[in-house]
Each structure stands twice: as C-alpha cells, then as structure tokens.
The first five atom37 places (N, CA, C, CB, O) and aatype in JSON, in Angstrom:
{
  "aatype": [12, 11, 15, 9, 10, 4, 13, 7, 3, 15, 2, 16, 17, 7, 18, 2, 14, 1, 16, 11, 6, 1, 18, 15, 1, 2, 6, 1, 17, 16, 7, 12, 10, 1, 5, 6, 10, 7, 3, 7, 18, 6, 9, 9, 6, 6, 7, 10, 2, 7, 1, 16, 16, 19, 17, 6, 3, 14, 9, 6, 6, 8, 11, 2, 7, 11, 6, 18, 10, 9, 14, 4, 10, 6, 15, 8, 5, 14, 9, 3, 10, 6, 1, 1, 2, 10],
  "atom_mask": [
    [1, 1, 1, 1, 1],
    [1, 1, 1, 1, 1],
    [1, 1, 1, 1, 1],
    [1, 1, 1, 1, 1],
    [1, 1, 1, 1, 1],
    [1, 1, 1, 1, 1],
    [1, 1, 1, 1, 1],
    [1, 1, 1, 0, 1],
    [1, 1, 1, 1, 1],
    [1, 1, 1, 1, 1],
    [1, 1, 1, 1, 1],
    [1, 1, 1, 1, 1],
    [1, 1, 1, 1, 1],
    [1, 1, 1, 0, 1],
    [1, 1, 1, 1, 1],
    [1, 1, 1, 1, 1],
    [1, 1, 1, 1, 1],
    [1, 1, 1, 1, 1],
    [1, 1, 1, 1, 1],
    [1, 1, 1, 1, 1],
    [1, 1, 1, 1, 1],
    [1, 1, 1, 1, 1],
    [1, 1, 1, 1, 1],
    [1, 1, 1, 1, 1],
    [1, 1, 1, 1, 1],
    [1, 1, 1, 1, 1],
    [1, 1, 1, 1, 1],
    [1, 1, 1, 1, 1],
    [1, 1, 1, 1, 1],
    [1, 1, 1, 1, 1],
    [1, 1, 1, 0, 1],
    [1, 1, 1, 1, 1],
    [1, 1, 1, 1, 1],
    [1, 1, 1, 1, 1],
    [1, 1, 1, 1, 1],
    [1, 1, 1, 1, 1],
    [1, 1, 1, 1, 1],
    [1, 1, 1, 0, 1],
    [1, 1, 1, 1, 1],
    [1, 1, 1, 0, 1],
    [1, 1, 1, 1, 1],
    [1, 1, 1, 1, 1],
    [1, 1, 1, 1, 1],
    [1, 1, 1, 1, 1],
    [1, 1, 1, 1, 1],
    [1, 1, 1, 1, 1],
    [1, 1, 1, 0, 1],
    [1, 1, 1, 1, 1],
    [1, 1, 1, 1, 1],
    [1, 1, 1, 0, 1],
    [1, 1, 1, 1, 1],
    [1, 1, 1, 1, 1],
    [1, 1, 1, 1, 1],
    [1, 1, 1, 1, 1],
    [1, 1, 1, 1, 1],
    [1, 1, 1, 1, 1],
    [1, 1, 1, 1, 1],
    [1, 1, 1, 1, 1],
    [1, 1, 1, 1, 1],
    [1, 1, 1, 1, 1],
    [1, 1, 1, 1, 1],
    [1, 1, 1, 1, 1],
    [1, 1, 1, 1, 1],
    [1, 1, 1, 1, 1],
    [1, 1, 1, 0, 1],
    [1, 1, 1, 1, 1],
    [1, 1, 1, 1, 1],
    [1, 1, 1, 1, 1],
    [1, 1, 1, 1, 1],
    [1, 1, 1, 1, 1],
    [1, 1, 1, 1, 1],
    [1, 1, 1, 1, 1],
    [1, 1, 1, 1, 1],
    [1, 1, 1, 1, 1],
    [1, 1, 1, 1, 1],
    [1, 1, 1, 1, 1],
    [1, 1, 1, 1, 1],
    [1, 1, 1, 1, 1],
    [1, 1, 1, 1, 1],
    [1, 1, 1, 1, 1],
    [1, 1, 1, 1, 1],
    [1, 1, 1, 1, 1],
    [1, 1, 1, 1, 1],
    [1, 1, 1, 1, 1],
    [1, 1, 1, 1, 1],
    [1, 1, 1, 1, 1]
  ],
  "atom_positions": [
    [[-7.53, 11.55, -15.2], [-7.26, 11.1, -13.86], [-5.87, 10.56, -13.6], [-8.22, 10.08, -13.52], [-5.61, 9.58, -14.29]],
    [[-4.96, 10.94, -12.81], [-3.7, 10.54, -12.66], [-3.66, 9.17, -11.62], [-2.88, 11.82, -12.15], [-4.28, 9.23, -10.56]],
    [[-3.07, 8.26, -11.89], [-3.18, 7.17, -10.62], [-2.29, 7.16, -10.03], [-3.36, 5.84, -10.8], [-1.25, 7.34, -10.66]],
    [[-2.19, 6.99, -8.8], [-0.66, 6.31, -7.62], [-1.14, 5.05, -7.06], [-0.17, 7.44, -5.95], [-2.1, 4.77, -6.34]],
    [[-0.09, 4.3, -7.65], [0.12, 3.04, -6.78], [0.9, 3.36, -5.41], [0.98, 1.92, -7.63], [1.85, 4.14, -5.54]],
    [[0.68, 2.94, -4.25], [1.35, 2.89, -2.89], [1.06, 1.39, -2.39], [0.71, 4.09, -1.8], [0.09, 0.78, -1.94]],
    [[2.75, 1.04, -2.78], [2.82, -0.51, -2.47], [3.95, -0.53, -1.0], [3.57, -1.53, -4.11], [5.11, -0.14, -0.86]],
    [[2.87, -1.25, 0.04], [3.64, -1.26, 1.03], [3.46, -2.34, 2.12], [0.0, 0.0, 0.0], [2.81, -3.38, 1.95]],
    [[4.16, -1.97, 3.37], [3.83, -2.91, 4.41], [2.64, -2.17, 5.52], [5.36, -3.34, 5.21], [1.69, -1.41, 5.32]],
    [[3.07, -2.64, 6.44], [1.96, -2.14, 7.51], [1.86, -0.35, 7.54], [2.49, -2.79, 9.23], [0.78, 0.23, 7.49]],
    [[2.72, 0.12, 7.61], [2.85, 1.71, 7.26], [1.76, 2.25, 6.12], [4.46, 2.02, 6.61], [1.04, 3.24, 6.28]],
    [[1.79, 1.47, 5.05], [0.75, 1.97, 3.88], [-0.5, 1.4, 4.0], [1.2, 1.63, 2.44], [-1.39, 1.91, 3.33]],
    [[-0.83, 0.18, 4.93], [-2.08, -0.45, 5.35], [-2.54, 0.46, 6.23], [-1.99, -1.83, 5.95], [-3.73, 0.76, 6.12]],
    [[-1.79, 1.08, 7.23], [-2.54, 1.98, 8.08], [-2.77, 1.21, 9.42], [0.0, 0.0, 0.0], [-3.84, 1.18, 10.03]],
    [[-1.52, 0.55, 9.84], [-1.85, -0.34, 11.26], [-1.54, 0.76, 12.44], [-0.7, -1.93, 11.48], [-0.54, 1.47, 12.52]],
    [[-2.62, 0.71, 13.31], [-2.45, 1.64, 14.72], [-1.9, 0.78, 15.42], [-3.75, 2.25, 15.53], [-2.4, -0.34, 15.55]],
    [[-0.51, 1.21, 16.14], [-0.03, 0.13, 17.16], [-0.46, 0.45, 18.61], [1.58, 0.03, 17.15], [0.03, -0.13, 19.58]],
    [[-1.75, 1.73, 18.7], [-2.35, 1.59, 20.1], [-3.41, 0.85, 19.98], [-2.72, 2.82, 20.79], [-3.82, 0.51, 21.09]],
    [[-4.29, 0.3, 18.79], [-5.53, -0.32, 19.19], [-4.94, -1.71, 18.44], [-7.15, 0.48, 18.6], [-5.67, -2.69, 18.64]],
    [[-3.8, -1.95, 17.66], [-3.42, -2.95, 16.63], [-4.55, -3.3, 15.76], [-2.89, -4.2, 17.26], [-4.72, -4.41, 15.25]],
    [[-5.42, -2.13, 15.6], [-6.18, -1.98, 14.23], [-5.79, -0.98, 13.3], [-7.55, -1.72, 14.43], [-4.89, -0.17, 13.53]],
    [[-6.61, -1.03, 12.01], [-6.17, -0.05, 10.92], [-6.91, 1.14, 11.34], [-6.52, -0.49, 9.36], [-8.07, 1.2, 11.72]],
    [[-5.94, 2.22, 11.19], [-6.49, 3.35, 10.95], [-7.61, 3.81, 9.88], [-5.55, 3.93, 10.8], [-7.59, 3.45, 8.7]],
    [[-8.68, 4.72, 10.49], [-9.52, 5.06, 9.09], [-8.73, 5.45, 7.82], [-10.49, 6.29, 9.33], [-7.55, 5.74, 7.61]],
    [[-9.97, 5.34, 6.98], [-9.44, 5.8, 5.68], [-8.59, 6.96, 5.49], [-10.42, 6.02, 4.92], [-7.46, 6.85, 5.01]],
    [[-9.14, 8.16, 5.9], [-8.87, 9.32, 6.02], [-7.73, 9.73, 6.61], [-9.69, 9.76, 6.47], [-7.11, 10.71, 6.2]],
    [[-7.27, 8.78, 7.97], [-6.34, 9.09, 8.81], [-5.1, 8.52, 8.42], [-6.7, 8.77, 10.03], [-4.04, 8.92, 8.91]],
    [[-5.17, 7.37, 7.36], [-3.98, 6.54, 6.65], [-2.91, 7.9, 6.2], [-4.66, 5.47, 5.03], [-3.21, 9.1, 6.2]],
    [[-2.0, 7.45, 5.94], [-0.98, 8.78, 4.86], [-1.64, 8.37, 3.66], [1.13, 8.63, 4.62], [-1.59, 9.37, 2.95]],
    [[-2.21, 7.49, 3.04], [-2.77, 7.39, 2.1], [-3.77, 7.92, 1.51], [-2.87, 6.69, 2.11], [-3.98, 8.11, 0.31]],
    [[-4.66, 8.26, 2.83], [-5.99, 9.06, 2.59], [-5.8, 10.35, 2.62], [0.0, 0.0, 0.0], [-6.51, 11.08, 1.93]],
    [[-4.68, 10.91, 3.49], [-4.28, 12.29, 3.57], [-3.56, 12.8, 2.36], [-3.44, 12.47, 4.74], [-3.53, 13.98, 2.04]],
    [[-2.9, 11.7, 1.63], [-2.3, 12.03, 0.02], [-3.42, 12.32, -0.74], [-1.47, 10.73, -0.8], [-3.24, 13.26, -1.52]],
    [[-4.54, 11.83, -0.77], [-5.8, 11.55, -1.53], [-6.46, 13.1, -1.12], [-6.78, 9.96, -0.93], [-7.11, 13.71, -1.98]],
    [[-6.33, 13.48, -0.24], [-7.16, 14.9, 0.33], [-6.12, 15.63, -0.24], [-7.48, 15.23, 2.17], [-6.53, 16.45, -1.06]],
    [[-5.01, 15.63, -0.09], [-4.34, 16.6, -0.26], [-4.04, 16.85, -1.66], [-3.35, 16.5, 0.46], [-3.85, 18.03, -1.95]],
    [[-3.96, 15.92, -2.64], [-3.79, 16.06, -4.17], [-5.53, 16.15, -4.8], [-2.77, 14.47, -4.84], [-5.68, 16.28, -6.01]],
    [[-6.46, 16.08, -4.11], [-7.41, 16.46, -4.74], [-8.15, 15.59, -5.9], [0.0, 0.0, 0.0], [-7.52, 14.53, -6.04]],
    [[-9.38, 15.67, -6.85], [-9.83, 14.71, -7.18], [-9.27, 14.47, -8.85], [-11.29, 14.83, -6.84], [-9.84, 13.89, -9.77]],
    [[-7.97, 15.14, -8.82], [-7.74, 14.82, -9.89], [-6.74, 13.43, -9.94], [0.0, 0.0, 0.0], [-6.2, 13.03, -10.97]],
    [[-6.61, 12.81, -8.63], [-5.76, 11.9, -8.63], [-6.44, 10.86, -8.08], [-4.62, 12.22, -8.07], [-7.36, 11.08, -7.29]],
    [[-6.04, 9.56, -8.45], [-6.58, 8.16, -7.86], [-5.61, 7.54, -7.18], [-7.07, 7.15, -8.87], [-4.58, 7.2, -7.76]],
    [[-5.83, 7.28, -5.7], [-4.54, 6.85, -4.79], [-5.18, 5.19, -4.79], [-4.35, 7.85, -2.86], [-6.34, 4.83, -4.63]],
    [[-4.03, 4.42, -5.02], [-4.37, 2.85, -5.17], [-3.56, 2.59, -3.7], [-3.62, 1.87, -6.86], [-2.36, 2.79, -3.53]],
    [[-4.56, 2.07, -2.64], [-3.97, 1.69, -1.5], [-3.41, -0.32, -1.47], [-5.27, 2.19, -0.3], [-4.13, -1.25, -1.11]],
    [[-2.12, -0.4, -1.92], [-1.85, -1.8, -2.05], [-0.93, -2.1, -0.36], [-0.8, -2.11, -3.74], [0.21, -2.57, -0.47]],
    [[-1.24, -1.93, 0.5], [-0.41, -1.83, 1.67], [-1.12, -3.47, 2.42], [0.0, 0.0, 0.0], [-2.26, -3.89, 2.57]],
    [[0.09, -3.96, 2.71], [-0.51, -5.38, 3.72], [0.33, -5.53, 4.89], [-0.42, -7.01, 2.93], [1.55, -5.66, 4.83]],
    [[-0.4, -5.51, 6.05], [0.33, -5.72, 7.1], [1.13, -7.05, 7.09], [-0.51, -5.63, 8.17], [0.78, -8.18, 6.74]],
    [[2.5, -6.51, 7.64], [3.55, -7.72, 8.01], [4.1, -7.82, 6.65], [0.0, 0.0, 0.0], [5.02, -8.63, 6.51]],
    [[3.72, -7.16, 5.66], [4.29, -7.76, 4.27], [6.31, -7.32, 4.19], [3.13, -6.72, 2.68], [6.81, -6.32, 4.7]],
    [[6.71, -7.88, 3.78], [8.15, -7.83, 3.86], [8.83, -8.37, 2.59], [8.6, -8.62, 5.05], [8.21, -9.23, 1.97]],
    [[10.0, -7.97, 2.13], [10.95, -8.48, 1.04], [12.34, -8.7, 1.32], [10.96, -7.63, -0.03], [13.36, -8.67, 0.63]],
    [[12.14, -8.89, 2.4], [13.67, -9.54, 3.32], [13.73, -11.16, 3.2], [13.6, -9.16, 5.33], [14.71, -11.76, 2.76]],
    [[12.49, -11.82, 3.68], [12.59, -13.03, 4.07], [11.0, -13.64, 3.82], [13.18, -13.03, 5.58], [9.98, -12.98, 4.01]],
    [[11.04, -14.94, 3.39], [9.88, -15.46, 3.47], [9.31, -15.86, 4.8], [9.91, -16.42, 2.69], [10.04, -16.46, 5.58]],
    [[7.96, -15.56, 5.16], [7.13, -16.0, 6.19], [6.85, -17.25, 6.2], [6.07, -15.41, 6.24], [6.28, -17.63, 5.18]],
    [[7.12, -18.35, 7.34], [6.73, -19.45, 7.21], [5.74, -19.85, 7.83], [7.47, -20.07, 7.34], [5.61, -21.04, 8.08]],
    [[4.74, -18.84, 8.24], [3.38, -19.05, 8.65], [2.62, -18.26, 7.56], [3.07, -18.56, 10.19], [1.52, -18.74, 7.31]],
    [[2.9, -17.34, 6.97], [2.03, -16.68, 6.36], [2.89, -16.2, 5.03], [1.39, -15.58, 7.31], [3.6, -15.2, 4.89]],
    [[2.56, -17.33, 4.05], [3.68, -17.46, 2.72], [3.35, -16.06, 2.05], [3.36, -19.0, 1.45], [4.28, -15.48, 1.49]],
    [[2.08, -15.47, 2.06], [1.83, -14.47, 1.34], [2.2, -13.0, 1.33], [0.87, -14.54, 1.37], [1.84, -11.99, 0.73]],
    [[3.17, -13.35, 2.33], [3.49, -12.13, 2.77], [4.78, -11.24, 2.35], [3.49, -12.32, 4.0], [5.15, -10.16, 2.82]],
    [[5.33, -11.97, 1.38], [6.48, -11.65, 0.16], [6.27, -10.28, -0.86], [6.46, -13.04, -0.93], [6.0, -10.29, -2.06]],
    [[6.45, -9.32, -0.1], [6.12, -8.09, -1.46], [6.99, -8.48, -2.62], [0.0, 0.0, 0.0], [6.45, -8.29, -3.71]],
    [[8.08, -8.92, -2.65], [8.84, -9.26, -3.95], [8.26, -10.15, -4.77], [10.08, -9.77, -3.74], [8.49, -10.04, -5.97]],
    [[7.54, -11.03, -4.35], [6.73, -11.98, -5.65], [5.19, -11.31, -5.81], [6.52, -13.97, -5.12], [4.55, -11.62, -6.81]],
    [[4.69, -10.54, -4.98], [3.71, -9.71, -5.61], [3.52, -8.41, -6.46], [3.18, -9.53, -4.86], [2.61, -7.87, -7.09]],
    [[4.7, -8.18, -6.2], [4.96, -6.39, -6.86], [4.6, -6.39, -8.27], [6.78, -5.72, -6.85], [3.91, -5.46, -8.69]],
    [[5.01, -7.39, -9.12], [5.05, -7.08, -10.87], [3.35, -7.64, -11.01], [6.58, -8.33, -12.08], [2.57, -7.02, -11.73]],
    [[2.97, -8.67, -10.36], [1.7, -8.82, -10.56], [0.69, -7.75, -10.18], [1.44, -9.88, -10.0], [-0.24, -7.45, -10.93]],
    [[0.89, -7.16, -8.94], [0.25, -5.74, -8.63], [-0.07, -4.66, -9.57], [1.04, -5.1, -7.8], [-1.11, -4.06, -9.85]],
    [[1.36, -4.6, -10.06], [1.82, -3.31, -11.18], [0.75, -3.49, -12.16], [3.52, -3.45, -12.04], [-0.08, -2.61, -12.33]],
    [[0.73, -4.76, -12.93], [0.38, -5.09, -14.13], [-1.14, -5.0, -13.65], [1.04, -6.5, -14.76], [-1.96, -4.57, -14.47]],
    [[-1.46, -5.27, -12.7], [-3.12, -5.48, -12.44], [-3.69, -4.1, -12.27], [-3.53, -6.42, -10.98], [-4.92, -4.04, -12.27]],
    [[-3.04, -3.02, -12.15], [-3.41, -1.49, -11.82], [-2.75, -0.6, -12.92], [-2.81, -0.98, -10.25], [-2.6, 0.61, -12.74]],
    [[-2.32, -1.29, -14.19], [-2.04, -0.31, -14.9], [-3.54, 0.33, -15.98], [-0.71, -0.89, -15.68], [-4.59, -0.27, -16.2]],
    [[-3.15, 1.65, -16.45], [-1.96, 2.3, -16.36], [-1.77, 2.97, -15.01], [-1.86, 3.24, -17.42], [-2.68, 3.33, -14.26]],
    [[-0.69, 3.07, -14.84], [0.1, 3.77, -13.54], [0.95, 5.16, -13.84], [1.26, 2.65, -12.94], [2.08, 5.23, -14.32]],
    [[0.15, 6.15, -13.44], [1.51, 7.14, -13.26], [2.26, 7.44, -12.41], [1.42, 8.13, -13.41], [3.19, 8.17, -12.76]],
    [[2.22, 7.1, -11.27], [3.25, 6.9, -10.37], [3.15, 6.08, -9.25], [3.59, 7.94, -9.97], [2.15, 6.0, -8.54]],
    [[4.37, 5.37, -9.09], [4.27, 4.23, -7.74], [5.19, 4.74, -7.07], [4.57, 2.55, -7.92], [6.14, 5.35, -7.55]],
    [[4.94, 4.49, -5.49], [5.47, 4.91, -4.39], [5.66, 3.46, -3.63], [4.55, 6.04, -3.69], [4.66, 2.87, -3.22]],
    [[7.02, 2.92, -3.47], [6.84, 1.94, -3.01], [7.71, 2.12, -1.66], [7.09, 0.93, -3.96], [8.88, 2.5, -1.69]],
    [[6.88, 1.75, -0.26], [7.08, 1.79, 0.89], [7.54, 0.67, 1.86], [6.17, 2.22, 1.16], [7.02, 0.48, 2.97]],
    [[8.66, -0.12, 1.28], [9.42, -1.17, 2.17], [10.62, -0.99, 2.71], [9.62, -2.26, 1.56], [11.13, -1.88, 3.39]]
  ]
}
C-alpha cells in the first residue's frame, strides 16, 4: 500500500464556509482522492483549519505549519508522496 500525506490548511482540513464546520470525510478533497485512487493507497489527512507558514498566530501558537512539517513527515514514515497545500 502506498501512503500519501496531505499537509495543509483549512482546504485540506475540509472547512465548509457555509456552515463554518467541517465537510464530511467523503466530501473533503482528500476523501475524493481516497475514493479515486482505491484500496492501494492510504491518504493521510494532516489539515489544520487556520494553519499558516507566513506568520505566527499570537493567540493560537500551534498554527505555524513550518514548525510542524518535519515532525509530521517523520511521524508518518514511510511516505510515498507528500502534497503540501499552503
């Protein structure tokens, strides 16, 4: 089985602007990717609503994607493909 890591912000997390909640697992683009690729692939969703690499958030300090990217990649090894959506 091949592993694909999808690391990103609210788009990867699945933020729904109409409801201000999260799309269901199968409605998110990562879920659609999972369905299209089939059983031979594991899609790892590492989306975080509000994540950024441009600046530090003074209220929610854990939103800096740059700080978490390397530990994230290492924690999900082995990875066959990584897609960064920031």
